[in-house]
N, C-alpha and C positions, 0 to 999 in steps of 0.2 A: 840909836833911838831908844828912849826909855819909856817903858810901859808903866802906867799907873794900875794899881789893883782894880779889877773890873767889877768885883762883887760889892764894892763899897759905894755909898752914895756919892754922886759926882756933883759938880758945881751947878748943874741944871736942876738939881732936886730929885733926880731919879736914880735908879741903880740898874745894873746889868747883872743878871744871874745866868750862868750856864747850866743847862741840864746835864746830868751825868752821861746820857746817851750822845750828846753832842761831842763831849770830850772823848768818849769811847770811840766814836766814829772817826775822829781825827787820828786817834792812836792806831786804829785798825788800818786806815788808808796809808799812814806813814810806814807802818810795819810791813805791809804788803809790797811796798816798793823796794824793800831791802833784798838784795840778792841772797838766795839760799833759803828764804822763807817760802814754804809751800802754802801755808794758810794758818788760820786760827783753829783751835780745838775748843769746842764748847760742850755744853751739857746735852743730854738726850732731848730735852724739851726744846732747846734751840734748834736742834737738827730736824725736829718735826715741823717747825715753822718754815724752815727752808725747803722741805719737801713739798710743802703746800704752795710753794711759789713765791714766798716772801724772802727777799734777800736780807740777811741779818748781818750788818756790818759790825755789830758789837759782840758777836759770838766769841766766847773765850776771853772776854775783857771785862774786868771790874774796875770801876773808877770811884774814888772818893774825892768830892769837890768841896773845898772849904771856901772861905771868903777871899783869900789871896793865893791859895796854893792847892795842889791836888796830888794824888798818888794813883798809880796805875798798876794793876796786876794783870798779866797776860799769860795765856797758855798757847804755845806755838807748836806747829808741826814744821820740822826742818827737812829740807831736801838732803838726800844721801850724797856724800862726797864733799860737803862743806864743813868747815871747822865750826862746830856748834858754839863754842865760846865766842868766837869772832862774830858769828851771825847775831848772837844775843847782844853783844856789845854794840854792834851797828844798829840793831833795833832800838836799844835803849837810847842811843844818841838821836836817832831819827824821830822817835816818839817825843822825846823831851823837847827837841828843837821845834817840831811842828806844833805842839800844844802851846809852848811859850810864845811862839811867833803869832799864832792865830788868835789866842785868847788873852795873852798877857798874864796868865796864871803862872805861878812858880811851881814847877814840877819837882817835888821833893824826892820821889823815888819811882822807878819803873822796874817792877819785879817780874821776872820771866820764868815760867816753868815750861820745859820742853816735854811735850806729851808723847811725841813719836817722831820717827824718822821715816821718810817716804822715798821709795825708789822711783825714779822717773820711768815712765812707760818706755820700754825699749821699742825702737822703731821696728815694725815688722819688716821681714825681708821684703825689700821693695821689689815688686814685680816690674818688669819693663813696661813702660806705658803702652797701652794698646794702640795699635795703629788704626786711625780712623779708616773705615772702609771707603774706598774711592767711590765717588758718586758715579752711579751707573750712567753711562752716556749712551744716547741712542745710537743705533747702528748707522754708520755713515756709508754712503755710497761713494766708492772711489772711482 
């Protein structure tokens, strides 16, 4: 399937233009599906918005969108125990494929900066499940 550039005028006399936030959201969702990615790392300002209850899918992502191509800069947090280079290469491929498939834009580069590595929360020593108290039964006459 061949895609035509979407930001140029089409045969109907109109044009389609993608907002940078749309492309950044696609990149964020694609990256979050890659194994080994803990999340995106953003600025303090972006963190404040999230604390106020607004989910920010574009946190840690900058996008430049042109008429037929785009470039993506991402800041990732990687889970401990994964090969960082491999995770980044998988993210680059996933982001490039998602943006090109959904928008038709040509992705010229996906730059990744790894900001930190996060340890998974160790499972607390599991206590044996508490046995439910047997329902008290009325005294029966024998």
